[in-house]
Structure formats: C-alpha cells, structure tokens
N, CA and C of each residue as an Amber inpcrd file, in Angstrom:
protein
   666
   1.0280000  -1.1390000   0.0000000   0.3070000   0.3970000   0.0670000
   1.0770000   1.5360000  -0.1440000   0.3930000   2.2100000  -0.8730000
   1.7250000   3.6090000  -0.9520000   1.5360000   4.2510000   0.0470000
   0.5370000   4.5500000   0.8480000  -0.1410000   5.6580000   1.6450000
   1.0930000   5.8260000   2.6850000   1.3900000   6.8390000   3.2440000
   2.5720000   7.0130000   4.0860000   1.8860000   6.9470000   5.4030000
   2.2920000   6.0510000   6.5940000   1.7990000   6.0200000   7.6120000
   1.0320000   6.4210000   8.4510000   0.0770000   6.3300000   9.0840000
  -0.8730000   7.0720000   9.5830000  -0.6080000   7.4280000  11.2150000
  -0.8670000   8.8830000  11.4490000  -0.0430000   9.0010000  12.8910000
  -1.0760000   8.9220000  13.8180000  -0.6400000   8.2820000  15.0900000
  -1.9160000   7.6120000  15.9490000  -2.3410000   8.9730000  16.4330000
  -3.3320000   9.2060000  16.7880000  -4.2850000  10.4110000  17.7780000
  -5.3330000  10.2010000  17.6920000  -5.8950000  11.2780000  18.1470000
  -7.7020000  11.2100000  18.5720000  -8.4120000  11.0000000  17.3690000
  -7.9320000  11.1150000  16.0250000  -8.6470000  11.0900000  14.8720000
  -7.8880000  10.1910000  13.6620000  -7.4240000   9.0290000  14.7600000
  -7.1730000   7.5650000  13.8100000  -7.8970000   7.0970000  12.9810000
  -9.0650000   6.5560000  13.7820000 -10.1270000   6.0350000  12.7800000
 -10.9400000   7.0820000  11.3290000 -10.6340000   8.2100000  11.5420000
 -10.7550000   8.8850000  10.3960000  -9.9980000   9.0910000   9.4920000
  -8.5650000   8.9570000  10.1490000  -7.7130000   9.1690000   9.3800000
  -7.5570000   7.6850000   8.6060000  -7.7750000   6.4980000   9.1080000
  -7.4290000   5.1500000   8.3030000  -8.8180000   5.0060000   7.2810000
  -9.5540000   5.6970000   7.8090000 -10.8920000   5.3530000   6.5080000
 -10.5120000   6.3120000   5.4810000  -9.9210000   7.3810000   5.7660000
  -9.8060000   8.5230000   4.5320000  -8.6810000   7.8140000   3.5220000
  -7.7250000   7.2960000   4.3290000  -6.9790000   6.6210000   3.5920000
  -7.1540000   5.3960000   2.9180000  -7.7370000   4.5780000   3.7770000
  -8.2340000   3.4330000   2.7910000  -9.1350000   3.9910000   1.7970000
 -10.3020000   4.7760000   2.0410000 -11.2030000   5.5430000   0.7300000
 -10.2830000   5.7860000  -0.2440000  -9.4260000   6.5630000   0.0860000
  -8.6520000   7.3150000  -0.9890000  -7.7980000   6.0680000  -1.6670000
  -7.3620000   5.0540000  -1.2810000  -7.0880000   3.7490000  -2.2700000
  -7.7490000   2.9840000  -2.9680000  -8.9500000   2.8280000  -2.8610000
 -10.2460000   2.4920000  -3.4160000 -10.7070000   3.1640000  -4.4750000
 -10.7920000   4.5950000  -4.2390000 -11.1960000   5.4730000  -5.3630000
  -9.8730000   5.9810000  -6.2090000  -8.8510000   5.8600000  -6.0360000
  -7.8540000   5.9050000  -6.9170000  -7.5190000   4.8250000  -7.7650000
  -8.1920000   3.7100000  -7.2500000  -7.8910000   2.2440000  -8.3060000
  -6.6960000   2.1510000  -7.7630000  -6.3320000   1.6560000  -6.3780000
  -5.2280000   0.7910000  -5.8580000  -5.3920000  -0.3850000  -5.5190000
  -6.5540000  -0.1760000  -5.0500000  -7.4640000  -1.3470000  -4.6300000
  -8.6790000  -1.3710000  -6.0230000  -8.8240000  -2.6210000  -6.7390000
  -9.6570000  -2.8680000  -7.3390000 -10.7280000  -3.7290000  -7.1430000
 -11.8920000  -3.5280000  -8.0350000 -13.4080000  -4.5440000  -7.4170000
 -12.7270000  -5.8270000  -7.3190000 -13.0580000  -6.4220000  -6.3540000
 -12.8390000  -8.0070000  -6.2840000 -11.6460000  -7.9850000  -5.1000000
 -10.7750000  -7.3480000  -5.0410000  -9.2430000  -7.3520000  -4.1020000
  -9.7270000  -7.4940000  -2.8960000  -9.0360000  -8.5250000  -1.9470000
  -9.1750000  -8.7410000  -0.2800000  -8.5200000  -7.4530000   0.0100000
  -9.1870000  -7.1650000   1.1700000  -8.3090000  -6.4610000   2.3630000
  -8.3160000  -7.1570000   3.7580000  -6.9220000  -7.2940000   3.6080000
  -6.7660000  -8.1180000   4.7470000  -6.6200000  -7.3080000   6.2380000
  -7.1060000  -7.1830000   6.6370000  -6.8470000  -6.3220000   8.2160000
  -5.5970000  -6.4820000   8.6700000  -4.9710000  -7.4510000   9.0190000
  -3.5100000  -7.2650000   9.7420000  -2.5710000  -6.5090000   8.4090000
  -2.4080000  -6.8190000   7.1230000  -1.6960000  -6.5930000   6.2960000
  -1.9670000  -4.6830000   6.2460000  -3.2040000  -4.3300000   6.4300000
  -3.8200000  -2.8680000   6.0070000  -3.1610000  -1.9730000   7.5900000
  -2.9130000  -3.0430000   8.5770000  -2.9110000  -2.2990000   9.9110000
  -1.2390000  -1.8300000   9.7760000  -0.7710000  -2.9750000   9.2780000
   0.7900000  -2.5700000   9.3540000   1.2820000  -1.7780000   8.2470000
   0.5870000  -1.5470000   7.6540000   0.7680000  -0.4660000   6.4250000
   0.8370000   0.7460000   6.8300000  -0.3460000   0.8910000   7.5640000
  -0.5050000   2.1070000   8.0510000  -0.3390000   3.0290000   9.1900000
   0.3020000   1.6760000   9.9350000   1.2470000   2.0150000  11.1330000
   0.0990000   2.4090000  12.5090000  -0.6050000   1.4720000  12.7040000
  -1.6520000   1.3290000  13.4380000  -1.8850000   0.0640000  13.9790000
  -3.1330000  -0.1670000  14.7280000  -3.6720000  -1.2380000  15.3460000
  -4.5270000  -1.9970000  14.5700000  -5.3100000  -2.8940000  14.8910000
  -6.2680000  -3.7930000  13.7880000  -7.4950000  -3.1880000  14.1450000
  -7.4910000  -2.3210000  15.2010000  -9.7760000  -2.1060000  15.8080000
  -9.7940000  -0.9910000  14.3600000  -9.0020000   0.2630000  14.4650000
  -9.6480000   1.2860000  13.5920000 -10.0470000   0.6160000  12.0030000
  -9.0460000  -0.2130000  11.4530000  -8.8460000  -0.9380000  10.2520000
 -10.4510000  -1.5940000   9.8780000 -10.6270000  -2.3400000  11.4080000
 -12.0650000  -3.0230000  11.3780000 -12.9250000  -2.3030000  11.2220000
 -12.8400000  -0.9060000  12.1890000 -14.1150000   0.1380000  11.9750000
 -14.0040000   0.6800000  10.8470000 -13.4440000   0.6410000  10.0900000
 -12.9450000   1.9020000   9.0490000 -13.6970000   1.1490000   7.5460000
 -13.4750000  -0.5560000   7.8670000 -13.8190000  -1.0890000   7.1580000
 -15.5610000  -1.4160000   6.8390000 -15.6720000  -1.3870000   8.3940000
 -17.2940000  -1.4210000   8.5250000 -17.8510000  -0.0720000   7.7850000
 -17.0620000   1.4630000   7.8190000 -17.7940000   2.4930000   7.9760000
 -17.7450000   2.4190000   5.8670000 -16.5850000   1.9120000   5.2210000
 -16.6820000   1.5120000   4.0120000 -17.9240000   1.0030000   3.5000000
 -18.1080000  -0.6480000   4.1720000 -19.1000000  -0.6380000   3.9300000
 -20.3260000  -0.4650000   4.0500000 -20.9740000   0.4060000   4.8680000
 -22.2000000   1.2640000   4.8880000 -21.9820000   2.4190000   3.8300000
 -21.0790000   2.6890000   2.9650000 -21.0490000   3.8570000   1.7320000
 -21.2190000   2.9380000   0.4220000 -20.8760000   1.6910000   0.6260000
 -20.9130000   1.0570000  -0.8610000 -19.7270000   0.3250000  -1.4790000
 -18.6320000   0.8730000  -0.6090000 -17.4160000   0.5350000  -1.5080000
 -16.6580000  -0.8130000  -0.9820000 -16.9120000  -1.2880000  -0.3720000
 -16.7580000  -2.8000000   0.6090000 -17.8510000  -3.6380000   0.6190000
 -17.3880000  -4.8320000   0.4470000 -18.5080000  -5.6500000   1.0320000
 -17.8440000  -6.9070000   1.9570000 -18.5490000  -7.7710000   2.4650000
 -17.6520000  -8.9940000   3.3910000 -18.6590000  -9.9840000   3.1870000
 -17.7840000 -11.2580000   3.2850000 -18.6380000 -12.3340000   3.5350000
 -17.8250000 -13.1820000   4.5010000 -18.1710000 -14.3880000   4.9530000
 -17.7100000 -15.2390000   5.9140000 -16.5470000 -15.7520000   5.5920000
 -16.5760000 -16.1250000   4.4320000 -15.5990000 -16.8400000   3.7140000
 -14.2940000 -15.7830000   3.2430000 -14.5850000 -14.5770000   2.4330000
 -13.4100000 -14.2110000   1.8720000 -12.8640000 -12.8360000   2.7830000
 -13.8160000 -12.5850000   4.0130000 -13.2890000 -11.3040000   4.6490000
 -14.0180000 -10.1140000   4.0070000 -13.0940000  -9.0560000   3.7930000
 -13.8280000  -7.8610000   3.3430000 -13.0610000  -7.8190000   1.7440000
 -13.7420000  -7.1740000   0.5950000 -13.4480000  -7.2020000  -0.6190000
 -13.7780000  -5.6930000  -1.1110000 -13.0530000  -5.2730000  -2.1060000
 -13.6120000  -3.7100000  -2.6760000 -14.7310000  -4.5810000  -3.6000000
 -15.8020000  -3.8470000  -3.0460000 -17.4140000  -4.2070000  -4.0300000
 -17.3810000  -4.3090000  -5.5050000 -18.0020000  -5.4370000  -5.4560000
 -17.8290000  -5.4310000  -6.9350000 -19.7510000  -5.3350000  -7.5480000
 -19.8210000  -4.2290000  -8.5780000 -21.3340000  -4.1460000  -8.6410000
 -21.8020000  -5.0950000 -10.1230000 -23.0570000  -5.7920000  -9.7910000
 -23.7140000  -6.3290000 -11.1280000 -24.1370000  -4.5870000 -12.2110000
 -24.3060000  -5.5400000 -13.3650000 -24.8820000  -4.6710000 -14.0880000
 -26.4890000  -3.7050000 -13.2840000 -27.1490000  -5.0590000 -12.8470000
 -28.3150000  -4.4100000 -12.6180000 -28.1120000  -3.3240000 -11.1150000
 -27.2300000  -3.4010000 -10.3930000 -26.7140000  -2.4710000  -9.4750000
 -26.6570000  -1.3600000  -9.9170000 -25.6790000  -1.1590000 -11.0450000
 -25.3420000  -0.0130000 -11.8120000 -25.9220000   0.6750000 -11.9060000
 -27.0950000   0.1290000 -13.2710000 -28.2560000   0.8100000 -13.4890000
 -29.0030000   1.2090000 -12.7250000 -29.4070000   0.9470000 -11.1690000
 -30.1070000   1.2290000 -10.3240000 -29.3400000   2.8150000  -9.8330000
 -28.2780000   2.1620000  -9.4630000 -27.5820000   4.0490000  -9.1600000
 -27.1990000   4.6880000 -10.1640000 -27.2560000   4.2970000 -11.4850000
 -27.3220000   5.5500000 -12.3550000 -28.8870000   5.8200000 -12.4320000
 -30.2040000   4.8700000 -12.2030000 -31.2020000   5.5580000 -12.1240000
 -31.9120000   6.7550000 -11.3630000 -31.1010000   6.4350000 -10.3690000
 -31.3910000   7.3390000  -8.9710000 -30.7580000   8.9950000  -9.6880000
 -29.2450000   8.2340000  -9.6760000 -28.2830000   9.5160000 -10.1540000
 -29.0740000  10.3330000 -11.1950000 -29.6630000   9.8600000 -12.2940000
 -30.0500000  10.5370000 -12.7450000 -31.2890000  11.7760000 -12.6710000
 -31.6500000  11.1080000 -12.1800000 -32.9850000  11.6930000 -11.1020000
 -32.2450000  12.9580000 -10.5920000 -31.8060000  12.6800000  -9.2290000
 -30.8730000  13.9520000  -8.6280000 -30.1580000  14.6650000  -9.5810000
 -29.5340000  14.5030000 -10.4880000 -28.4060000  15.1240000 -10.7330000
 -29.2670000  16.1620000 -11.7720000 -30.1720000  15.6550000 -12.6050000
 -31.2570000  16.6090000 -13.7380000 -31.5930000  17.4380000 -12.6850000
 -32.0070000  17.2070000 -11.5910000 -32.3010000  18.4820000 -10.7090000
 -31.9430000  19.3690000 -10.4080000 -30.3290000  18.5620000  -9.8980000
 -29.1100000  19.7890000  -9.5310000 -29.1150000  20.3470000 -10.2480000
 -28.8390000  20.0450000 -11.6900000 -28.2480000  20.5910000 -12.6480000
 -29.4470000  22.0850000 -12.9030000 -30.9530000  21.7210000 -13.2180000
 -31.7000000  22.5470000 -12.8290000 -31.3640000  23.8960000 -12.2480000
 -31.6170000  23.6460000 -10.6510000 -31.2460000  24.2900000  -9.6310000
 -30.0960000  25.1850000 -10.0020000 -29.3050000  24.4080000  -9.9830000
 -27.6960000  25.0970000  -9.9490000 -27.2470000  25.9550000 -11.2380000
 -27.9380000  25.7910000 -12.2620000 -27.6880000  26.7210000 -13.3500000
 -28.4300000  27.7080000 -13.6930000 -29.1780000  27.6390000 -12.4370000
 -30.1000000  28.9610000 -12.3930000 -29.5650000  29.9950000 -11.3270000
 -28.7050000  29.7700000 -10.4930000 -28.3510000  30.6250000  -9.6670000
 -26.2720000  30.4610000  -9.6460000 -25.8450000  29.7310000 -10.5510000
 -24.5880000  29.7470000 -10.8050000 -23.9310000  31.4920000 -10.7480000
 -23.5260000  32.0370000  -9.7410000 -22.6940000  33.0720000 -10.2660000
 -21.5290000  33.0640000 -11.2210000 -20.7780000  34.3480000 -11.2900000
 -19.7250000  34.5350000 -12.2840000 -18.3390000  34.1560000 -11.3600000
 -18.3430000  33.5170000  -9.9900000 -17.0770000  32.9040000  -9.7800000
 -17.2210000  31.1190000  -9.9570000 -18.7090000  30.9020000  -9.8580000
 -19.0630000  29.7050000  -9.8590000 -18.3180000  29.7100000 -11.7890000
 -18.7260000  30.2830000 -12.1840000 -18.6380000  29.8220000 -13.9650000
 -17.0320000  30.2360000 -14.0220000 -16.2960000  30.8390000 -13.1810000
 -15.0310000  30.9110000 -13.4480000 -14.3820000  29.5800000 -12.7140000
 -14.7210000  29.1340000 -12.1960000 -14.4750000  27.5880000 -11.2400000
 -14.7320000  26.4590000 -12.4960000 -15.7600000  26.4720000 -12.9770000
 -16.1910000  25.7680000 -14.0740000 -14.9240000  25.5190000 -14.9990000
 -14.3530000  26.8600000 -15.5880000 -13.5460000  26.7780000 -16.5130000
 -12.1140000  26.1760000 -15.9680000 -11.8440000  26.5010000 -15.2550000
 -10.1890000  26.1190000 -13.9110000 -10.5240000  24.1280000 -13.8250000
 -11.5180000  23.3840000 -13.5080000 -11.9340000  22.4880000 -13.7000000
 -11.9560000  21.7350000 -14.9300000 -12.1390000  22.0390000 -16.0660000
 -12.4600000  21.4970000 -17.3300000 -11.0200000  21.8550000 -17.7370000
  -9.8680000  22.6980000 -17.2080000  -8.9960000  22.8280000 -18.0870000
  -8.0790000  21.6710000 -17.3310000  -8.2530000  21.7310000 -15.8570000
  -7.4930000  20.5550000 -15.0770000  -8.3830000  19.1590000 -15.8530000
  -9.4350000  19.0820000 -15.9430000  -9.3460000  17.7260000 -16.4420000
  -8.6540000  17.5680000 -17.8800000  -8.7620000  18.7150000 -18.5020000
  -8.2820000  18.3250000 -19.8300000  -6.5480000  17.9450000 -20.0200000
  -5.7610000  18.6590000 -18.7070000  -4.3910000  17.9330000 -18.2820000
  -4.4880000  16.9330000 -17.7940000  -5.2400000  16.1270000 -16.8290000
  -5.1900000  15.1020000 -16.4030000  -5.3830000  13.8840000 -17.2710000
  -6.4170000  14.2100000 -18.7610000  -6.4120000  13.3310000 -19.6710000
  -5.2770000  13.2960000 -20.3380000  -4.6330000  14.6620000 -20.8390000
  -3.0290000  14.4990000 -21.3540000  -2.2150000  13.9900000 -21.0650000
  -2.1410000  13.5290000 -19.5230000  -0.6930000  12.9340000 -18.4630000
  -1.3140000  11.5050000 -18.6160000  -2.9670000  11.2260000 -18.9590000
  -3.2680000   9.8360000 -18.8290000  -3.3540000   9.3740000 -17.3330000
  -3.9420000  10.4570000 -16.3390000  -4.2240000  10.1180000 -15.1840000
  -5.9400000  10.3310000 -14.6810000  -6.6270000   9.1030000 -15.1140000
  -7.9310000   8.9430000 -15.1220000  -8.7630000   9.2850000 -13.7380000
  -7.6720000   8.9770000 -12.2440000  -8.4160000   9.4520000 -11.0490000
  -8.2210000  10.8490000 -11.2250000  -7.2860000  11.4920000 -11.4570000
  -7.3780000  12.7690000 -11.4450000  -7.9650000  13.6670000 -12.2370000
  -8.2070000  12.8310000 -13.6620000  -9.5630000  13.5950000 -14.3750000
 -11.2250000  13.3120000 -13.9490000 -11.4160000  12.3400000 -13.4210000
 -12.7360000  11.7010000 -12.4490000 -12.6170000  13.1630000 -11.2030000
 -11.6440000  13.2170000 -10.6090000 -11.6800000  14.2450000  -9.5570000
 -12.3350000  15.8790000  -9.8860000 -11.3990000  16.3070000 -11.4200000
 -11.7050000  17.1290000 -11.7020000 -13.1360000  17.3260000 -11.9370000
 -13.5680000  16.1860000 -12.9860000 -15.5230000  16.2430000 -13.4670000
 -15.8300000  16.3360000 -12.2620000 -15.9850000  15.4980000 -11.1750000
 -16.6510000  15.8710000 -10.0640000 -17.1690000  16.9360000  -9.6890000
 -15.8940000  18.1470000  -9.1670000 -15.8800000  19.1170000  -8.7470000
 -16.2930000  19.9660000  -9.5940000 -16.1160000  19.6790000 -11.3320000
 -17.0130000  20.7040000 -12.1320000 -18.5600000  20.6150000 -11.9780000
 -19.1060000  19.2950000 -11.7500000 -20.2500000  19.0300000 -11.5970000
 -20.8050000  19.6420000 -10.0010000 -19.7720000  19.5530000  -8.9770000
 -20.3000000  19.6300000  -7.7380000 -20.8440000  21.2690000  -8.0500000
 -19.7080000  21.8850000  -8.6310000 -19.7040000  23.4970000  -8.3710000
 -21.4760000  24.1770000  -9.1490000 -22.0030000  23.5600000  -9.9390000
 -22.9260000  23.7590000 -10.6110000 -24.1810000  23.3520000  -9.3580000
 -23.9710000  21.7710000  -9.2740000 -25.0300000  21.4210000  -8.1340000
 -25.0210000  22.3320000  -6.8140000 -24.0040000  22.5760000  -6.4470000
 -23.6970000  23.2140000  -4.6500000 -24.2210000  25.1050000  -5.2170000
 -24.4010000  25.5920000  -6.3670000 -24.8960000  26.7200000  -6.7350000
 -26.7160000  26.8500000  -6.1900000 -27.1970000  25.3110000  -6.0540000
 -28.4020000  25.1170000  -6.0040000 -28.6920000  25.2800000  -4.4710000
 -27.8870000  25.8430000  -3.6330000 -28.1860000  26.0790000  -2.3350000
 -28.7050000  24.5540000  -1.6060000 -28.6610000  23.0980000  -2.0370000
 -29.4350000  22.4160000  -1.3610000 -28.2310000  21.3850000  -1.0870000
 -27.5500000  21.7410000   0.1940000 -26.5630000  20.8020000   0.7160000
 -27.1560000  19.1190000   0.8510000 -28.1870000  19.1810000   0.9290000
 -28.8120000  17.6290000   1.7020000 -28.5110000  17.2970000  -0.1990000
 -29.0600000  17.3330000  -1.0720000 -29.2080000  16.9670000  -2.3750000
 -27.4360000  16.9750000  -2.7220000 -26.9410000  17.6600000  -2.6370000
 -25.2300000  17.3130000  -3.0810000 -24.5900000  16.1890000  -2.5560000
 -24.9140000  16.3270000  -1.3410000 -23.8960000  15.4380000  -0.4400000
 -24.9310000  13.7570000  -0.7660000 -25.9040000  13.6450000  -1.4790000
 -27.0510000  12.4040000  -1.5930000 -25.8290000  12.1430000  -2.7340000
 -25.7000000  13.4000000  -3.8660000 -25.0300000  12.3840000  -4.7000000
 -23.3870000  12.1480000  -4.9960000 -23.1800000  12.9850000  -3.8740000
 -21.3710000  12.4090000  -3.7920000 -21.3240000  11.0580000  -3.4100000
 -22.5580000  10.9660000  -2.1820000 -22.2860000   9.5580000  -2.0430000
 -22.6360000   8.4860000  -2.9530000 -23.4580000   8.7040000  -4.2780000
 -23.7840000   7.9070000  -5.2660000 -22.5750000   8.0630000  -5.8650000
 -21.5940000   8.8870000  -5.9480000 -20.5680000   8.8890000  -6.6510000
 -19.4800000   7.9450000  -6.3810000 -19.3360000   7.8250000  -4.9660000
 -18.6420000   6.8160000  -4.5060000 -19.1500000   5.7560000  -4.3980000
 -19.9090000   5.4170000  -4.5000000 -20.7700000   4.1220000  -5.0730000
 -20.1820000   3.7200000  -6.3070000 -20.1110000   4.2970000  -7.3490000
 -19.8290000   3.8910000  -8.3470000 -18.6000000   4.1540000  -9.2340000
 -17.4520000   4.6000000  -8.3130000 -16.1950000   5.4560000  -8.6880000
 -15.5890000   4.2330000  -9.3900000 -15.4360000   3.1940000  -8.7910000
 -14.7010000   2.3040000  -9.3760000 -14.6110000   1.5680000 -10.5170000
 -16.2830000   1.6680000 -11.2040000 -16.6650000   1.5670000 -12.5930000
 -16.5190000   2.6040000 -13.4160000 -16.3880000   3.5970000 -12.8460000
 -16.3080000   5.0840000 -13.5090000 -14.6480000   5.2650000 -13.7960000
 -13.7120000   5.0850000 -12.7300000 -12.6060000   4.5600000 -13.1010000
 -12.4310000   3.7980000 -14.1810000 -12.7760000   3.0850000 -14.5650000
 -12.1260000   1.8030000 -15.3300000 -12.5610000   2.5180000 -16.8550000
 -13.7930000   2.7580000 -16.8970000 -14.4120000   3.1420000 -18.0820000
 -13.0540000   4.6370000 -18.4780000 -13.1340000   5.5680000 -17.7850000
 -12.0470000   6.5900000 -18.0340000 -10.6910000   6.4640000 -18.3440000
 -10.2950000   5.1840000 -17.4780000  -8.8020000   4.4210000 -18.2540000
  -9.3390000   3.7920000 -19.8140000 -10.0150000   3.1010000 -19.8560000
 -10.0820000   2.4960000 -21.0570000  -9.8070000   3.5820000 -22.4390000
 -11.0220000   4.6710000 -21.9920000 -10.9050000   5.7240000 -23.2910000
  -9.2900000   5.9170000 -23.3580000  -8.9580000   6.7690000 -22.2340000
  -7.2640000   7.2730000 -22.5450000  -6.3830000   6.2930000 -23.0140000
  -6.7910000   4.6930000 -22.5160000  -5.7450000   3.6270000 -23.1880000
  -5.8580000   3.8440000 -24.7360000  -7.3940000   3.7310000 -25.1670000
  -7.4690000   4.2130000 -26.6810000  -7.1620000   5.1860000 -27.4400000
  -6.8900000   6.3740000 -26.5000000  -6.6780000   7.2910000 -27.1150000
  -8.2040000   8.1740000 -27.7970000  -8.8740000   7.9660000 -26.8100000
 -10.1890000   8.4540000 -27.2050000 -10.9660000   9.3720000 -26.1460000
 -10.5680000  10.4980000 -26.1340000 -10.3880000  11.4400000 -24.8900000
 -11.7890000  12.2980000 -25.3410000 -11.8800000  12.4200000 -26.4580000
 -12.8050000  13.7330000 -26.6190000 -14.4290000  12.8510000 -25.9220000
 -15.0410000  11.7530000 -25.9030000 -15.8510000  11.3840000 -25.2940000
 -16.0740000  11.6860000 -23.3850000 -14.7120000  11.7110000 -22.8690000
 -14.5720000  12.4480000 -21.7580000 -15.1650000  13.9440000 -21.3470000
 -15.1400000  14.8420000 -22.6470000 -15.2560000  15.9690000 -22.3060000
 -16.4240000  16.4420000 -22.7500000 -16.8600000  15.9470000 -23.9310000
 -18.1430000  16.4240000 -24.7060000 -19.0990000  16.7480000 -24.1360000
 -19.5700000  16.0530000 -23.0000000 -21.1550000  16.2580000 -22.2570000
 -20.4710000  17.8830000 -21.1360000 -19.2870000  17.5840000 -20.3130000
 -19.1550000  18.8620000 -20.1540000 -18.8580000  20.4320000 -20.6950000
 -18.2340000  20.0430000 -21.9970000 -18.2070000  21.1920000 -22.9740000
 -19.6530000  21.9040000 -22.6800000 -20.6160000  20.8230000 -23.2900000
 -21.9940000  21.5010000 -23.7100000 -22.6780000  21.8360000 -22.6220000
 -22.6150000  21.3680000 -21.1220000 -23.1690000  21.3130000 -19.8150000
 -22.4880000  23.0970000 -19.4480000 -21.3460000  23.3830000 -19.9950000
 -20.8320000  24.5950000 -19.5200000 -21.3360000  25.6410000 -20.8180000
 -21.4940000  25.2330000 -21.9450000 -21.7310000  26.3130000 -22.5870000
 -23.2830000  26.6720000 -22.4980000 -24.4160000  25.9670000 -21.8110000
 -25.7810000  25.9010000 -21.5340000 -25.8660000  26.8890000 -20.2780000
 -24.8350000  26.7030000 -19.1620000 -24.8160000  27.2440000 -18.3730000
 -24.5690000  28.6890000 -18.2120000 -23.3540000  29.2260000 -19.3270000
 -23.1050000  30.1940000 -19.8040000 -24.2000000  30.8640000 -20.5750000
 -25.0890000  30.0860000 -21.3970000 -26.1820000  30.8570000 -21.8030000
 -27.1270000  31.3960000 -21.0100000 -27.3980000  30.9910000 -19.6310000
 -28.7450000  31.0110000 -19.1520000 -29.5530000  30.2190000 -19.3220000
 -29.3150000  29.0300000 -20.1250000 -30.5700000  27.7550000 -20.0750000
 -30.7030000  26.5180000 -19.1510000 -31.0840000  26.9870000 -17.8730000
 -31.2020000  25.8020000 -16.9760000 -31.7460000  24.5090000 -17.8690000
 -32.8110000  24.4930000 -18.8590000 -33.3680000  24.1600000 -19.7500000
 -32.5900000  22.9000000 -20.6600000 -31.6590000  23.5780000 -21.1370000
 -30.7890000  23.0780000 -21.8890000 -29.7930000  22.1710000 -20.9590000
 -29.2500000  23.2310000 -20.2260000 -28.3500000  22.2870000 -18.8710000
 -28.4690000  20.8460000 -18.7600000 -30.0920000  20.9060000 -18.0020000
 -30.5550000  19.8100000 -18.0770000 -30.7970000  18.9180000 -18.7770000
 -30.9780000  19.0940000 -20.0210000 -31.3500000  18.1740000 -21.1890000
 -29.6660000  17.6590000 -21.2740000 -28.6450000  18.3630000 -21.0940000
 -27.1490000  17.8850000 -21.5690000 -26.7950000  16.2540000 -20.3040000
 -27.0120000  16.8710000 -19.4520000 -27.2300000  16.1100000 -17.9790000
 -27.9970000  14.9040000 -18.2640000 -29.0500000  14.9510000 -19.0780000
 -29.6880000  13.6130000 -19.3010000 -29.2860000  12.8900000 -20.2060000
 -28.5160000  13.7090000 -21.0920000 -28.1140000  13.0430000 -22.4110000
 -26.7620000  12.0550000 -21.9190000 -26.0590000  12.4640000 -20.9080000
 -24.9010000  12.3610000 -20.4070000 -25.1820000  10.6820000 -19.8890000
 -26.4750000  10.5040000 -19.1130000 -26.6760000   9.6290000 -18.2620000
 -27.0470000   8.5530000 -19.4180000 -28.0730000   9.0430000 -20.4520000
 -28.4750000   7.6040000 -21.3110000 -27.2560000   7.1090000 -21.6150000
 -26.1430000   8.3230000 -22.1080000 -24.9780000   7.5610000 -22.7050000
 -24.1310000   6.4290000 -21.6770000 -24.4120000   6.7750000 -20.1920000
 -23.7440000   6.0760000 -19.4920000 -24.4380000   4.5280000 -19.4340000
 -25.7100000   4.7710000 -19.4710000 -26.6560000   3.6700000 -19.3020000
 -25.9560000   2.4060000 -20.4250000 -26.1770000   3.3900000 -21.7680000
 -25.5350000   2.2050000 -22.8060000 -24.4540000   1.6640000 -22.7990000
 -23.0910000   2.3150000 -21.9170000 -22.2530000   1.7170000 -21.9090000
 -22.0090000   0.8200000 -20.9990000 -23.0140000   0.7420000 -19.7350000
 -22.8620000  -0.4500000 -18.5140000 -23.4820000  -1.4230000 -19.7110000
 -24.9860000  -1.3940000 -20.1750000 -25.1130000  -2.4800000 -20.9230000
 -24.2020000  -3.2210000 -22.0670000 -23.6460000  -2.5060000 -22.5550000
 -22.8110000  -3.0750000 -23.4120000 -21.7490000  -3.7610000 -22.8000000
 -21.1800000  -3.2370000 -21.6560000 -19.9770000  -3.3650000 -21.3490000
 -20.1800000  -5.0920000 -20.3990000 -21.3110000  -4.6890000 -19.4480000
 -21.5840000  -5.7200000 -18.5760000 -22.3910000  -6.4430000 -19.0140000
 -23.1750000  -6.4400000 -20.1550000 -24.4450000  -7.7380000 -20.5980000
 -25.4890000  -7.0190000 -19.9360000 -26.0710000  -6.5170000 -19.5890000
 -27.2190000  -5.9880000 -18.9020000 -28.2970000  -6.0620000 -19.8670000
C-alpha cells in the first residue's frame, strides 16, 4: 500500500478511513481485491481496531462488502446494481443541474473553466483518477449553487459507490486515445450554463446518463 503511515492520534479512525477510501477511489485497490485487516494495519502503522471499524464504514457507503469466507473485499457491482444507481443519479443530477444553473454566479462560472482545464490536463497526462476528481468538482460547482446541501451530499455518496466503474471506463478511453467522449458533455453543459439556459443544461445532463446506461448495458451484458 502506497500511503504514508498514519499518525496515531484522536482522529486515527477517520485517518484510516480516509486513507483506505482514497486507495479504493484511486484504483489502487480494485473491485474484488481482498482487504486483509492485519496487512492494512501494518502498512498504515496502526492497530487492527481502527482498520476493522473503517472497513465497516466503507461497507456502509457501498465501497466494501464482506462475506464469511473471504472477509472484506472491494465491492464488485453487477450491471443491475449499476443501472439502479445511475437511474437514481439521473433523477437527482438533472434536478441539481436545473437548480444550480439558475443560480451559478460569476465566480462559479470561472471555477467551471478551471476544472475543465484541469480535466484536459489530467487526460493529457493519462491520469484517469485526477480526471474524475476534476469532473466531479466541475459538476459539484453547478450542483452546489442550488443551495441544497442535502441534494449535493446525496449525489456525492452515489458518486463514491460507482467510482470504481467510472475509473475503469475512463482508463479504457484514455488507453484507446479516445479522450473526446470524456469531455463532450461537460463542454456542452458549460455552454448551456453560460447561455443562462437551465433547460438545455438539464438536457445535456440527461443525455450524459443515457450514454452511460448504454455503456453499462454493452459492457456488462445487461
């Protein structure tokens, strides 16, 4: 494991949770990988208790699953589960787009440009995880302008649950030197926001989910 050892302190449980979550979200641990408690504790420089507690928290947010025979593993999603997540995401994110596009101010629009440029740079360097980080921050900038933190927090939780799948897809496109599909919806979304057209922005968001569902069905045989 590549993380630096975690310092022992009052927030050790949170630190271990954040370190393990980061390793899963970055793709260091992939779907189906076993997460051995003692090995993780040794690599993080802590006892087994905060690791065990962190794995339980990761299971609650849908990143880890446990079984009597295998212990804790990074969760593998079926096509049906992914389609259910994307169905809920579509409803929430279309609504967040409409609300946010109506209220995004000049500073927010400037932030969109910054995040889009960072996405392009990440793709140029072949860093799928960095690309996804900035993609999510671009969207979160729009959604947060809605003024509805519960909506944004719920969306972020769903992002976590399907991050591994998104990472695989982004890496596949980068490997095939097919970067344009990873930017087309964001560019159109920004244009709609700049034009002050929440309806058009929502339409772009909906289309992005339609494309995602087609990829899930094609890739996972749903």
